[in-house]
N, CA, C and O atoms as a CHARMM CRD file, in Angstrom:
* protein
*
  400
    1    1 MET  N    164.13400  48.22500  99.64500 PROA 1      0.00000
    2    1 MET  CA   165.67600  47.96200  99.25800 PROA 1      0.00000
    3    1 MET  C    166.44900  48.89500  98.87700 PROA 1      0.00000
    4    1 MET  O    165.95900  49.84700  98.26900 PROA 1      0.00000
    5    2 LYS  N    167.62100  48.85100  99.10200 PROA 2      0.00000
    6    2 LYS  CA   168.62400  50.14200  98.87000 PROA 2      0.00000
    7    2 LYS  C    169.19300  49.63200  97.56800 PROA 2      0.00000
    8    2 LYS  O    169.40100  48.49500  97.14400 PROA 2      0.00000
    9    3 THR  N    169.39500  50.95700  97.02600 PROA 3      0.00000
   10    3 THR  CA   169.74500  51.04400  95.66400 PROA 3      0.00000
   11    3 THR  C    171.50700  51.50500  95.62100 PROA 3      0.00000
   12    3 THR  O    172.31700  51.10000  94.78700 PROA 3      0.00000
   13    4 GLN  N    171.69400  52.13700  96.38500 PROA 4      0.00000
   14    4 GLN  CA   172.80600  53.07100  96.91200 PROA 4      0.00000
   15    4 GLN  C    174.21400  51.83700  96.81500 PROA 4      0.00000
   16    4 GLN  O    174.06900  50.67400  97.19500 PROA 4      0.00000
   17    5 VAL  N    175.02500  52.17200  96.46000 PROA 5      0.00000
   18    5 VAL  CA   176.15200  51.42300  96.43600 PROA 5      0.00000
   19    5 VAL  C    176.85100  51.92000  98.28500 PROA 5      0.00000
   20    5 VAL  O    177.13300  53.08500  98.56700 PROA 5      0.00000
   21    6 GLU  N    176.97600  50.89300  99.15300 PROA 6      0.00000
   22    6 GLU  CA   177.30700  51.43500 100.19300 PROA 6      0.00000
   23    6 GLU  C    178.96100  50.85100 100.48600 PROA 6      0.00000
   24    6 GLU  O    179.44500  50.53800 101.57400 PROA 6      0.00000
   25    7 PHE  N    179.55200  50.83100  99.25800 PROA 7      0.00000
   26    7 PHE  CA   181.28100  50.92500  99.87400 PROA 7      0.00000
   27    7 PHE  C    182.14200  51.75800  98.87500 PROA 7      0.00000
   28    7 PHE  O    181.70900  52.44800  97.95100 PROA 7      0.00000
   29    8 ASP  N    183.19600  51.60200  99.16600 PROA 8      0.00000
   30    8 ASP  CA   184.06200  52.38900  98.44700 PROA 8      0.00000
   31    8 ASP  C    184.66200  51.61400  97.01400 PROA 8      0.00000
   32    8 ASP  O    185.45800  50.67400  97.02300 PROA 8      0.00000
   33    9 VAL  N    184.06500  52.26200  95.78400 PROA 9      0.00000
   34    9 VAL  CA   184.74000  51.16600  94.70400 PROA 9      0.00000
   35    9 VAL  C    186.01600  50.62300  94.34000 PROA 9      0.00000
   36    9 VAL  O    186.28700  49.69800  93.57400 PROA 9      0.00000
   37   10 ALA  N    186.75100  51.36700  95.03100 PROA 10     0.00000
   38   10 ALA  CA   188.36900  51.14400  95.10800 PROA 10     0.00000
   39   10 ALA  C    188.68900  49.99700  95.66600 PROA 10     0.00000
   40   10 ALA  O    189.67200  49.27200  95.50700 PROA 10     0.00000
   41   11 GLU  N    187.62900  49.89300  96.43000 PROA 11     0.00000
   42   11 GLU  CA   187.94900  48.10200  97.26200 PROA 11     0.00000
   43   11 GLU  C    187.41700  47.21000  96.74600 PROA 11     0.00000
   44   11 GLU  O    187.51400  46.13100  97.33200 PROA 11     0.00000
   45   12 VAL  N    186.61700  47.25200  95.42500 PROA 12     0.00000
   46   12 VAL  CA   185.81600  45.85400  94.80300 PROA 12     0.00000
   47   12 VAL  C    186.99100  45.82600  93.47700 PROA 12     0.00000
   48   12 VAL  O    187.35100  46.55600  92.55300 PROA 12     0.00000
   49   13 PRO  N    187.36200  44.24500  94.15900 PROA 13     0.00000
   50   13 PRO  CA   188.26600  43.78200  92.82200 PROA 13     0.00000
   51   13 PRO  C    187.63100  44.54100  91.21800 PROA 13     0.00000
   52   13 PRO  O    186.54100  44.95400  90.82300 PROA 13     0.00000
   53   14 LYS  N    188.93400  44.42500  90.68900 PROA 14     0.00000
   54   14 LYS  CA   188.35600  45.21000  89.01400 PROA 14     0.00000
   55   14 LYS  C    187.40000  44.10000  88.60700 PROA 14     0.00000
   56   14 LYS  O    186.25300  44.51700  88.44000 PROA 14     0.00000
   57   15 LYS  N    187.58400  42.65700  88.38100 PROA 15     0.00000
   58   15 LYS  CA   186.51400  41.64800  87.68900 PROA 15     0.00000
   59   15 LYS  C    185.09400  42.10000  88.28800 PROA 15     0.00000
   60   15 LYS  O    184.18000  41.84900  87.50200 PROA 15     0.00000
   61   16 PHE  N    184.75000  42.60800  89.29300 PROA 16     0.00000
   62   16 PHE  CA   183.79400  42.56100  89.72100 PROA 16     0.00000
   63   16 PHE  C    182.76700  43.90900  90.00200 PROA 16     0.00000
   64   16 PHE  O    181.67200  43.98300  90.56100 PROA 16     0.00000
   65   17 LYS  N    183.65600  44.95800  89.33700 PROA 17     0.00000
   66   17 LYS  CA   183.22000  46.64900  89.03300 PROA 17     0.00000
   67   17 LYS  C    182.12400  46.42100  88.08000 PROA 17     0.00000
   68   17 LYS  O    182.24300  45.70300  87.08700 PROA 17     0.00000
   69   18 THR  N    180.96300  47.10400  88.43600 PROA 18     0.00000
   70   18 THR  CA   180.35400  47.46000  87.21000 PROA 18     0.00000
   71   18 THR  C    180.22400  48.73800  86.71600 PROA 18     0.00000
   72   18 THR  O    181.16400  49.43600  87.09400 PROA 18     0.00000
   73   19 GLU  N    179.39300  49.35400  85.98500 PROA 19     0.00000
   74   19 GLU  CA   179.27200  50.28300  85.63400 PROA 19     0.00000
   75   19 GLU  C    178.33600  51.29000  86.75300 PROA 19     0.00000
   76   19 GLU  O    178.62800  52.47200  86.93400 PROA 19     0.00000
   77   20 GLU  N    177.37700  50.72200  87.33300 PROA 20     0.00000
   78   20 GLU  CA   176.44000  51.25300  88.03900 PROA 20     0.00000
   79   20 GLU  C    177.53300  51.70000  89.30700 PROA 20     0.00000
   80   20 GLU  O    177.51000  52.84300  89.76300 PROA 20     0.00000
   81   21 MET  N    178.46900  50.66800  89.80300 PROA 21     0.00000
   82   21 MET  CA   179.22100  51.41800  90.85100 PROA 21     0.00000
   83   21 MET  C    179.61500  52.39400  90.88400 PROA 21     0.00000
   84   21 MET  O    179.44900  53.29300  91.70900 PROA 21     0.00000
   85   22 CYS  N    180.66000  52.30500  89.25800 PROA 22     0.00000
   86   22 CYS  CA   181.66200  53.55200  89.03900 PROA 22     0.00000
   87   22 CYS  C    180.62000  55.02800  88.73100 PROA 22     0.00000
   88   22 CYS  O    180.93700  56.12000  89.20100 PROA 22     0.00000
   89   23 LYS  N    180.03100  54.93600  88.33000 PROA 23     0.00000
   90   23 LYS  CA   178.83400  55.90500  88.49600 PROA 23     0.00000
   91   23 LYS  C    178.59100  56.45600  89.58700 PROA 23     0.00000
   92   23 LYS  O    178.95100  57.63200  89.64300 PROA 23     0.00000
   93   24 VAL  N    178.01100  55.95400  90.66500 PROA 24     0.00000
   94   24 VAL  CA   177.97000  56.33300  91.91300 PROA 24     0.00000
   95   24 VAL  C    178.89300  56.69100  92.70800 PROA 24     0.00000
   96   24 VAL  O    178.71100  57.52100  93.59900 PROA 24     0.00000
   97   25 CYS  N    180.10800  56.04600  92.45800 PROA 25     0.00000
   98   25 CYS  CA   181.27600  56.46200  92.72100 PROA 25     0.00000
   99   25 CYS  C    181.77300  57.51600  92.68800 PROA 25     0.00000
  100   25 CYS  O    182.35400  58.05200  93.63100 PROA 25     0.00000
  101   26 ILE  N    181.55300  58.14100  91.16400 PROA 26     0.00000
  102   26 ILE  CA   181.71600  59.74500  91.05200 PROA 26     0.00000
  103   26 ILE  C    180.81800  60.76400  91.29400 PROA 26     0.00000
  104   26 ILE  O    181.18700  61.93500  91.38200 PROA 26     0.00000
  105   27 GLU  N    179.31400  60.30900  91.44400 PROA 27     0.00000
  106   27 GLU  CA   178.33000  61.24300  92.06300 PROA 27     0.00000
  107   27 GLU  C    178.78300  61.17000  92.91400 PROA 27     0.00000
  108   27 GLU  O    178.98200  62.36400  93.14000 PROA 27     0.00000
  109   28 ARG  N    179.43600  60.33800  94.22500 PROA 28     0.00000
  110   28 ARG  CA   179.94000  61.05500  95.68300 PROA 28     0.00000
  111   28 ARG  C    181.46900  61.68300  95.51600 PROA 28     0.00000
  112   28 ARG  O    182.05300  62.22100  96.45700 PROA 28     0.00000
  113   29 GLY  N    181.80700  61.59800  94.72000 PROA 29     0.00000
  114   29 GLY  CA   183.03600  62.30500  94.59900 PROA 29     0.00000
  115   29 GLY  C    184.24200  61.43400  94.54100 PROA 29     0.00000
  116   29 GLY  O    185.29600  61.81600  95.04900 PROA 29     0.00000
  117   30 GLY  N    184.17200  60.65800  94.13900 PROA 30     0.00000
  118   30 GLY  CA   185.37300  59.36000  94.06300 PROA 30     0.00000
  119   30 GLY  C    186.47900  60.00100  93.03600 PROA 30     0.00000
  120   30 GLY  O    186.27900  61.08300  92.48300 PROA 30     0.00000
  121   31 ARG  N    187.53300  59.30800  92.85900 PROA 31     0.00000
  122   31 ARG  CA   188.17400  59.78000  91.92500 PROA 31     0.00000
  123   31 ARG  C    188.18500  59.00600  90.49300 PROA 31     0.00000
  124   31 ARG  O    187.74400  57.85900  90.57200 PROA 31     0.00000
  125   32 LEU  N    188.54800  59.36200  89.38100 PROA 32     0.00000
  126   32 LEU  CA   188.21100  58.72700  87.83200 PROA 32     0.00000
  127   32 LEU  C    189.69800  57.53100  87.91300 PROA 32     0.00000
  128   32 LEU  O    189.78100  56.41600  87.39600 PROA 32     0.00000
  129   33 THR  N    190.67800  58.23700  88.70900 PROA 33     0.00000
  130   33 THR  CA   191.68500  56.70800  88.74300 PROA 33     0.00000
  131   33 THR  C    191.01100  55.30700  89.51600 PROA 33     0.00000
  132   33 THR  O    191.44400  54.15700  89.44800 PROA 33     0.00000
  133   34 GLN  N    189.96700  55.73800  90.16800 PROA 34     0.00000
  134   34 GLN  CA   189.96400  54.20200  91.17600 PROA 34     0.00000
  135   34 GLN  C    188.74100  53.50200  89.79800 PROA 34     0.00000
  136   34 GLN  O    188.22500  52.39900  89.97900 PROA 34     0.00000
  137   35 ILE  N    188.46800  54.24200  88.64600 PROA 35     0.00000
  138   35 ILE  CA   187.58000  53.60100  87.91700 PROA 35     0.00000
  139   35 ILE  C    188.53000  52.39300  86.39100 PROA 35     0.00000
  140   35 ILE  O    189.61800  52.54800  85.83800 PROA 35     0.00000
  141   36 PRO  N    187.85700  51.71500  86.28200 PROA 36     0.00000
  142   36 PRO  CA   188.61100  50.92600  84.96900 PROA 36     0.00000
  143   36 PRO  C    188.28600  51.69500  83.37400 PROA 36     0.00000
  144   36 PRO  O    187.23400  52.05100  82.84300 PROA 36     0.00000
  145   37 GLU  N    189.32800  51.73300  83.05400 PROA 37     0.00000
  146   37 GLU  CA   188.69800  52.54900  81.57700 PROA 37     0.00000
  147   37 GLU  C    187.56200  52.10200  81.01500 PROA 37     0.00000
  148   37 GLU  O    186.56400  52.79100  80.80700 PROA 37     0.00000
  149   38 ASN  N    187.70000  50.91200  80.75500 PROA 38     0.00000
  150   38 ASN  CA   187.05300  50.06600  80.16600 PROA 38     0.00000
  151   38 ASN  C    185.23000  50.32000  80.29300 PROA 38     0.00000
  152   38 ASN  O    184.34400  50.24100  79.44300 PROA 38     0.00000
  153   39 LEU  N    185.20100  50.69900  81.97900 PROA 39     0.00000
  154   39 LEU  CA   184.18900  50.86900  82.24600 PROA 39     0.00000
  155   39 LEU  C    183.58600  52.35800  82.13000 PROA 39     0.00000
  156   39 LEU  O    182.37000  52.49700  82.26400 PROA 39     0.00000
  157   40 LEU  N    184.33400  53.37200  81.90600 PROA 40     0.00000
  158   40 LEU  CA   184.16300  55.01600  81.91400 PROA 40     0.00000
  159   40 LEU  C    183.09700  55.25400  80.61600 PROA 40     0.00000
  160   40 LEU  O    183.13100  54.73900  79.49900 PROA 40     0.00000
  161   41 THR  N    182.30300  56.06300  81.08900 PROA 41     0.00000
  162   41 THR  CA   181.32700  56.42800  79.88700 PROA 41     0.00000
  163   41 THR  C    181.29500  57.93800  79.72600 PROA 41     0.00000
  164   41 THR  O    181.59700  58.57000  80.73900 PROA 41     0.00000
  165   42 LYS  N    181.04100  58.50500  78.83500 PROA 42     0.00000
  166   42 LYS  CA   180.59900  59.67400  78.66200 PROA 42     0.00000
  167   42 LYS  C    180.23300  60.85200  79.33400 PROA 42     0.00000
  168   42 LYS  O    180.75200  61.96600  79.39500 PROA 42     0.00000
  169   43 GLU  N    179.06300  60.27800  79.90500 PROA 43     0.00000
  170   43 GLU  CA   178.36500  60.80400  81.16200 PROA 43     0.00000
  171   43 GLU  C    178.97200  60.77300  82.22500 PROA 43     0.00000
  172   43 GLU  O    178.73100  61.69700  83.00200 PROA 43     0.00000
  173   44 MET  N    179.89700  59.79200  82.61800 PROA 44     0.00000
  174   44 MET  CA   180.82500  59.78100  83.55900 PROA 44     0.00000
  175   44 MET  C    182.16800  60.60400  83.79600 PROA 44     0.00000
  176   44 MET  O    182.88600  60.62600  84.79600 PROA 44     0.00000
  177   45 TRP  N    182.30300  61.31300  82.51300 PROA 45     0.00000
  178   45 TRP  CA   183.66300  61.97600  82.44400 PROA 45     0.00000
  179   45 TRP  C    182.88600  63.23400  82.50200 PROA 45     0.00000
  180   45 TRP  O    183.27200  64.08600  83.30200 PROA 45     0.00000
  181   46 GLU  N    181.83200  63.47800  81.76000 PROA 46     0.00000
  182   46 GLU  CA   181.08100  64.73800  82.38400 PROA 46     0.00000
  183   46 GLU  C    180.82900  65.34800  83.55700 PROA 46     0.00000
  184   46 GLU  O    181.06300  66.51200  83.88300 PROA 46     0.00000
  185   47 MET  N    180.19700  64.23400  84.33100 PROA 47     0.00000
  186   47 MET  CA   180.43900  64.34700  85.79200 PROA 47     0.00000
  187   47 MET  C    181.43500  64.50400  86.70200 PROA 47     0.00000
  188   47 MET  O    181.36500  65.02000  87.81800 PROA 47     0.00000
  189   48 ALA  N    182.14800  64.13600  86.27800 PROA 48     0.00000
  190   48 ALA  CA   183.93100  64.22100  87.01500 PROA 48     0.00000
  191   48 ALA  C    184.23800  66.09200  86.69900 PROA 48     0.00000
  192   48 ALA  O    184.61700  67.05100  87.37100 PROA 48     0.00000
  193   49 VAL  N    183.83900  65.85600  85.39100 PROA 49     0.00000
  194   49 VAL  CA   184.53800  67.38000  85.25300 PROA 49     0.00000
  195   49 VAL  C    183.68000  68.57800  85.91300 PROA 49     0.00000
  196   49 VAL  O    184.20000  69.54100  86.47700 PROA 49     0.00000
  197   50 ALA  N    182.54000  68.41600  85.78900 PROA 50     0.00000
  198   50 ALA  CA   181.33500  68.97500  86.37700 PROA 50     0.00000
  199   50 ALA  C    181.81200  69.38200  88.13800 PROA 50     0.00000
  200   50 ALA  O    181.63700  70.35600  88.87000 PROA 50     0.00000
  201   51 ARG  N    182.42800  68.15400  88.26100 PROA 51     0.00000
  202   51 ARG  CA   182.62000  68.26200  90.09800 PROA 51     0.00000
  203   51 ARG  C    183.79400  68.91400  90.41300 PROA 51     0.00000
  204   51 ARG  O    183.86200  69.83200  91.23100 PROA 51     0.00000
  205   52 LYS  N    184.88400  68.38200  89.67300 PROA 52     0.00000
  206   52 LYS  CA   185.99000  68.98600  89.74600 PROA 52     0.00000
  207   52 LYS  C    186.96400  69.29200  88.29300 PROA 52     0.00000
  208   52 LYS  O    187.76000  68.47000  87.83900 PROA 52     0.00000
  209   53 PRO  N    186.75700  70.33700  87.84000 PROA 53     0.00000
  210   53 PRO  CA   187.04600  70.75100  86.48700 PROA 53     0.00000
  211   53 PRO  C    188.43000  70.29900  86.23400 PROA 53     0.00000
  212   53 PRO  O    188.58800  70.17500  85.02000 PROA 53     0.00000
  213   54 THR  N    189.70800  69.94500  87.03700 PROA 54     0.00000
  214   54 THR  CA   190.81900  69.85200  87.02500 PROA 54     0.00000
  215   54 THR  C    191.00000  68.05600  86.48200 PROA 54     0.00000
  216   54 THR  O    192.09100  67.55000  86.21500 PROA 54     0.00000
  217   55 ASP  N    190.16300  67.59900  86.44100 PROA 55     0.00000
  218   55 ASP  CA   189.60900  66.28000  85.88900 PROA 55     0.00000
  219   55 ASP  C    189.48400  65.82500  84.65900 PROA 55     0.00000
  220   55 ASP  O    189.38400  64.66800  84.25100 PROA 55     0.00000
  221   56 ILE  N    189.50700  67.43700  83.77400 PROA 56     0.00000
  222   56 ILE  CA   189.72400  67.10200  82.35100 PROA 56     0.00000
  223   56 ILE  C    190.98800  66.62200  81.87100 PROA 56     0.00000
  224   56 ILE  O    191.27300  66.22700  80.74100 PROA 56     0.00000
  225   57 PHE  N    191.55000  66.69500  82.67900 PROA 57     0.00000
  226   57 PHE  CA   193.44600  66.30200  82.39200 PROA 57     0.00000
  227   57 PHE  C    193.43200  64.95600  82.30500 PROA 57     0.00000
  228   57 PHE  O    194.31000  64.39800  81.64600 PROA 57     0.00000
  229   58 TRP  N    192.52100  64.28100  82.89800 PROA 58     0.00000
  230   58 TRP  CA   192.43300  62.43600  82.82300 PROA 58     0.00000
  231   58 TRP  C    191.34800  62.16500  81.52100 PROA 58     0.00000
  232   58 TRP  O    191.31000  61.09100  80.92100 PROA 58     0.00000
  233   59 VAL  N    190.81600  62.88200  81.32300 PROA 59     0.00000
  234   59 VAL  CA   189.72800  62.46700  79.92400 PROA 59     0.00000
  235   59 VAL  C    190.64800  62.65500  78.78600 PROA 59     0.00000
  236   59 VAL  O    191.43500  63.60200  78.77100 PROA 59     0.00000
  237   60 PRO  N    190.57300  61.71300  77.74700 PROA 60     0.00000
  238   60 PRO  CA   191.43900  61.42900  76.88700 PROA 60     0.00000
  239   60 PRO  C    190.92600  62.56600  75.86400 PROA 60     0.00000
  240   60 PRO  O    189.76200  62.96500  75.86600 PROA 60     0.00000
  241   61 LYS  N    191.80600  62.98600  75.09400 PROA 61     0.00000
  242   61 LYS  CA   191.62200  63.89000  74.13900 PROA 61     0.00000
  243   61 LYS  C    190.36400  63.83400  73.26500 PROA 61     0.00000
  244   61 LYS  O    189.63800  64.81600  73.11400 PROA 61     0.00000
  245   62 MET  N    190.14400  62.68600  72.71600 PROA 62     0.00000
  246   62 MET  CA   189.60200  62.35700  71.85400 PROA 62     0.00000
  247   62 MET  C    187.85800  62.49600  72.50800 PROA 62     0.00000
  248   62 MET  O    186.91500  62.61200  71.72500 PROA 62     0.00000
  249   63 MET  N    187.66900  62.46100  73.97200 PROA 63     0.00000
  250   63 MET  CA   186.60700  62.44800  74.65100 PROA 63     0.00000
  251   63 MET  C    185.88900  63.85000  75.25400 PROA 63     0.00000
  252   63 MET  O    184.70600  63.98900  75.56600 PROA 63     0.00000
  253   64 ILE  N    186.77100  64.65800  75.30700 PROA 64     0.00000
  254   64 ILE  CA   186.64500  65.96500  75.54400 PROA 64     0.00000
  255   64 ILE  C    185.80500  66.71400  74.59800 PROA 64     0.00000
  256   64 ILE  O    186.22500  67.12300  73.51500 PROA 64     0.00000
  257   65 THR  N    184.46000  66.90500  75.08800 PROA 65     0.00000
  258   65 THR  CA   183.72400  67.97100  74.51000 PROA 65     0.00000
  259   65 THR  C    183.56100  69.29000  74.76900 PROA 65     0.00000
  260   65 THR  O    183.89000  69.73000  75.87000 PROA 65     0.00000
  261   66 THR  N    183.06600  70.05100  73.85700 PROA 66     0.00000
  262   66 THR  CA   183.16400  71.85800  73.83500 PROA 66     0.00000
  263   66 THR  C    182.50300  71.99400  75.28000 PROA 66     0.00000
  264   66 THR  O    182.94700  72.89700  75.98900 PROA 66     0.00000
  265   67 ASP  N    181.40700  71.12400  75.82400 PROA 67     0.00000
  266   67 ASP  CA   181.10300  71.88400  77.12700 PROA 67     0.00000
  267   67 ASP  C    181.57100  71.13800  77.96800 PROA 67     0.00000
  268   67 ASP  O    181.29300  71.52500  79.10300 PROA 67     0.00000
  269   68 MET  N    182.32200  69.99200  77.92700 PROA 68     0.00000
  270   68 MET  CA   183.30700  70.04100  79.15400 PROA 68     0.00000
  271   68 MET  C    184.54700  71.03300  79.32400 PROA 68     0.00000
  272   68 MET  O    184.87700  71.39400  80.45400 PROA 68     0.00000
  273   69 TYR  N    185.11400  71.39500  78.38100 PROA 69     0.00000
  274   69 TYR  CA   185.84400  72.50400  78.32000 PROA 69     0.00000
  275   69 TYR  C    185.33900  73.86700  78.59400 PROA 69     0.00000
  276   69 TYR  O    186.19700  74.68900  78.91600 PROA 69     0.00000
  277   70 LYS  N    183.67600  74.40400  78.50200 PROA 70     0.00000
  278   70 LYS  CA   183.40600  75.38600  78.94300 PROA 70     0.00000
  279   70 LYS  C    182.99800  75.46200  80.43000 PROA 70     0.00000
  280   70 LYS  O    183.20200  76.43800  81.15200 PROA 70     0.00000
  281   71 THR  N    182.31700  74.16200  80.84600 PROA 71     0.00000
  282   71 THR  CA   182.62100  73.95400  82.12800 PROA 71     0.00000
  283   71 THR  C    183.64900  73.86700  83.28200 PROA 71     0.00000
  284   71 THR  O    183.40400  74.15200  84.45400 PROA 71     0.00000
  285   72 ALA  N    184.71800  73.47800  82.83800 PROA 72     0.00000
  286   72 ALA  CA   186.28300  73.51000  83.49000 PROA 72     0.00000
  287   72 ALA  C    186.46500  74.94800  83.33300 PROA 72     0.00000
  288   72 ALA  O    186.58800  75.63100  84.35000 PROA 72     0.00000
  289   73 ILE  N    186.50000  75.55200  82.04900 PROA 73     0.00000
  290   73 ILE  CA   187.06800  76.94200  82.05100 PROA 73     0.00000
  291   73 ILE  C    186.15000  77.88600  83.19200 PROA 73     0.00000
  292   73 ILE  O    186.66000  78.70900  83.95200 PROA 73     0.00000
  293   74 LEU  N    185.41100  77.72200  83.15500 PROA 74     0.00000
  294   74 LEU  CA   183.98200  78.67800  84.11700 PROA 74     0.00000
  295   74 LEU  C    184.22500  78.22100  85.49300 PROA 74     0.00000
  296   74 LEU  O    184.16300  79.08800  86.36500 PROA 74     0.00000
  297   75 LYS  N    184.49000  77.02300  85.84300 PROA 75     0.00000
  298   75 LYS  CA   184.62800  77.02500  87.69000 PROA 75     0.00000
  299   75 LYS  C    186.14800  76.98200  87.33400 PROA 75     0.00000
  300   75 LYS  O    186.52100  76.01300  87.99400 PROA 75     0.00000
  301   76 GLU  N    187.15800  77.42400  86.73100 PROA 76     0.00000
  302   76 GLU  CA   188.36800  77.40300  87.21400 PROA 76     0.00000
  303   76 GLU  C    189.05300  78.90900  86.76300 PROA 76     0.00000
  304   76 GLU  O    190.21200  79.32000  86.83600 PROA 76     0.00000
  305   77 ARG  N    187.87900  79.49400  86.29800 PROA 77     0.00000
  306   77 ARG  CA   187.65600  81.09800  86.11000 PROA 77     0.00000
  307   77 ARG  C    189.04900  81.21800  84.81000 PROA 77     0.00000
  308   77 ARG  O    189.95800  82.04800  84.79300 PROA 77     0.00000
  309   78 GLY  N    188.85400  80.37000  84.07000 PROA 78     0.00000
  310   78 GLY  CA   190.01200  80.60100  82.78600 PROA 78     0.00000
  311   78 GLY  C    191.11800  79.87800  82.91000 PROA 78     0.00000
  312   78 GLY  O    191.93400  79.73400  81.99900 PROA 78     0.00000
  313   79 ASP  N    191.24400  79.20700  84.43500 PROA 79     0.00000
  314   79 ASP  CA   192.79200  78.48700  84.39200 PROA 79     0.00000
  315   79 ASP  C    192.72600  76.96800  83.71500 PROA 79     0.00000
  316   79 ASP  O    193.31900  76.05500  84.28900 PROA 79     0.00000
  317   80 ILE  N    192.22700  76.79600  82.87700 PROA 80     0.00000
  318   80 ILE  CA   192.22600  75.67900  82.14000 PROA 80     0.00000
  319   80 ILE  C    192.79000  76.06000  80.44600 PROA 80     0.00000
  320   80 ILE  O    192.40400  76.90300  79.63700 PROA 80     0.00000
  321   81 LYS  N    193.76400  75.10900  80.39200 PROA 81     0.00000
  322   81 LYS  CA   194.39000  75.08300  78.97100 PROA 81     0.00000
  323   81 LYS  C    193.52000  74.13900  77.90600 PROA 81     0.00000
  324   81 LYS  O    193.29000  72.96300  78.18900 PROA 81     0.00000
  325   82 VAL  N    193.00300  74.80200  76.52300 PROA 82     0.00000
  326   82 VAL  CA   192.49700  74.16800  75.55700 PROA 82     0.00000
  327   82 VAL  C    193.30400  73.17000  74.66300 PROA 82     0.00000
  328   82 VAL  O    194.16100  73.90700  74.17500 PROA 82     0.00000
  329   83 SER  N    193.47700  72.16500  74.26800 PROA 83     0.00000
  330   83 SER  CA   194.08200  71.54200  73.74100 PROA 83     0.00000
  331   83 SER  C    194.17100  71.84800  72.20200 PROA 83     0.00000
  332   83 SER  O    193.26100  71.40300  71.50300 PROA 83     0.00000
  333   84 LYS  N    195.05300  72.47600  71.68100 PROA 84     0.00000
  334   84 LYS  CA   194.75200  72.95900  70.22300 PROA 84     0.00000
  335   84 LYS  C    194.66000  71.89200  69.29600 PROA 84     0.00000
  336   84 LYS  O    194.88900  72.25800  68.14300 PROA 84     0.00000
  337   85 SER  N    194.39800  70.69100  69.43100 PROA 85     0.00000
  338   85 SER  CA   193.86600  69.65600  68.39500 PROA 85     0.00000
  339   85 SER  C    192.43700  69.54200  68.61900 PROA 85     0.00000
  340   85 SER  O    191.78700  68.71800  67.97600 PROA 85     0.00000
  341   86 HSD  N    191.71900  70.54400  69.75500 PROA 86     0.00000
  342   86 HSD  CA   190.12700  70.33200  69.25100 PROA 86     0.00000
  343   86 HSD  C    189.89200  70.77200  68.67800 PROA 86     0.00000
  344   86 HSD  O    190.53500  71.73900  68.27300 PROA 86     0.00000
  345   87 LYS  N    188.69100  70.36100  68.16800 PROA 87     0.00000
  346   87 LYS  CA   187.87000  71.15000  66.58600 PROA 87     0.00000
  347   87 LYS  C    187.42800  72.34600  66.98700 PROA 87     0.00000
  348   87 LYS  O    187.79800  73.23000  66.21400 PROA 87     0.00000
  349   88 ASP  N    186.50600  72.89700  68.27600 PROA 88     0.00000
  350   88 ASP  CA   186.58200  74.35200  68.65800 PROA 88     0.00000
  351   88 ASP  C    187.45700  74.98500  69.34500 PROA 88     0.00000
  352   88 ASP  O    187.03700  75.83200  70.13300 PROA 88     0.00000
  353   89 TYR  N    188.57100  74.80500  69.26000 PROA 89     0.00000
  354   89 TYR  CA   189.68400  75.32100  69.88500 PROA 89     0.00000
  355   89 TYR  C    189.87500  77.07100  69.72600 PROA 89     0.00000
  356   89 TYR  O    190.17100  77.71800  70.73100 PROA 89     0.00000
  357   90 GLU  N    189.71300  77.64300  68.61800 PROA 90     0.00000
  358   90 GLU  CA   189.42900  79.20100  68.53200 PROA 90     0.00000
  359   90 GLU  C    188.18600  79.26500  69.28700 PROA 90     0.00000
  360   90 GLU  O    188.49700  79.84200  70.32900 PROA 90     0.00000
  361   91 GLU  N    186.90100  78.97200  69.32700 PROA 91     0.00000
  362   91 GLU  CA   185.79300  79.05500  70.02400 PROA 91     0.00000
  363   91 GLU  C    186.01100  79.34500  71.53800 PROA 91     0.00000
  364   91 GLU  O    185.66600  80.28000  72.26100 PROA 91     0.00000
  365   92 LEU  N    186.69900  78.21900  71.74500 PROA 92     0.00000
  366   92 LEU  CA   186.93100  78.10800  73.32000 PROA 92     0.00000
  367   92 LEU  C    188.06800  79.05900  73.68700 PROA 92     0.00000
  368   92 LEU  O    188.02500  79.43500  74.85900 PROA 92     0.00000
  369   93 CYS  N    189.05400  79.52200  72.96500 PROA 93     0.00000
  370   93 CYS  CA   189.98200  80.35800  73.35700 PROA 93     0.00000
  371   93 CYS  C    189.51100  81.79500  73.70200 PROA 93     0.00000
  372   93 CYS  O    189.89400  82.53300  74.61000 PROA 93     0.00000
  373   94 ARG  N    188.46800  82.02200  72.62300 PROA 94     0.00000
  374   94 ARG  CA   187.33000  83.44800  72.64200 PROA 94     0.00000
  375   94 ARG  C    186.47100  83.37800  74.32100 PROA 94     0.00000
  376   94 ARG  O    186.23600  84.25000  75.15700 PROA 94     0.00000
  377   95 PHE  N    186.22700  82.11000  74.27100 PROA 95     0.00000
  378   95 PHE  CA   185.35400  81.98300  75.68900 PROA 95     0.00000
  379   95 PHE  C    186.71200  82.18000  76.97300 PROA 95     0.00000
  380   95 PHE  O    186.66100  83.08600  77.80400 PROA 95     0.00000
  381   96 ARG  N    187.66300  81.33600  76.92800 PROA 96     0.00000
  382   96 ARG  CA   188.21100  81.48300  77.96300 PROA 96     0.00000
  383   96 ARG  C    188.95000  83.03800  78.15900 PROA 96     0.00000
  384   96 ARG  O    189.19500  83.29600  79.33800 PROA 96     0.00000
  385   97 ARG  N    189.21600  83.77300  77.47300 PROA 97     0.00000
  386   97 ARG  CA   189.40900  85.19900  77.26400 PROA 97     0.00000
  387   97 ARG  C    188.25200  85.72400  77.94800 PROA 97     0.00000
  388   97 ARG  O    188.47500  86.27600  79.02500 PROA 97     0.00000
  389   98 GLN  N    187.23500  85.67100  77.59900 PROA 98     0.00000
  390   98 GLN  CA   186.04200  86.43700  77.90000 PROA 98     0.00000
  391   98 GLN  C    185.79700  86.24300  79.66600 PROA 98     0.00000
  392   98 GLN  O    185.52400  87.20100  80.38900 PROA 98     0.00000
  393   99 VAL  N    185.94200  84.91800  80.13600 PROA 99     0.00000
  394   99 VAL  CA   185.97000  84.31200  81.31700 PROA 99     0.00000
  395   99 VAL  C    186.96200  85.26100  82.13700 PROA 99     0.00000
  396   99 VAL  O    186.61500  86.04800  83.01800 PROA 99     0.00000
  397  100 THR  N    188.31200  85.02800  81.66300 PROA 100    0.00000
  398  100 THR  CA   189.30000  85.66100  82.69800 PROA 100    0.00000
  399  100 THR  C    189.30200  87.70900  82.75200 PROA 100    0.00000
  400  100 THR  O    190.04400  88.30500  83.53300 PROA 100    0.00000
């Protein structure tokens, strides 16, 4: 029995999308814009940012973790700006300077 989704989640009507479909979509390189916000989990945001660091700009500010920022900063060689409202802003700015 196959457990992988055999289609693009963007082609599935919104009311039939499941969290598992969306997770597989992100694992395969799908865009966050294809997934309804109510189905996105912290794990999916983290996977998306790890795969494509500039996706951090799609993540709601209150959902961005320090680790997400660090991953994005490392992969983009310091080219990611940190939100001043983030609780670890100073630490992340120091980290960003070390990377560049």
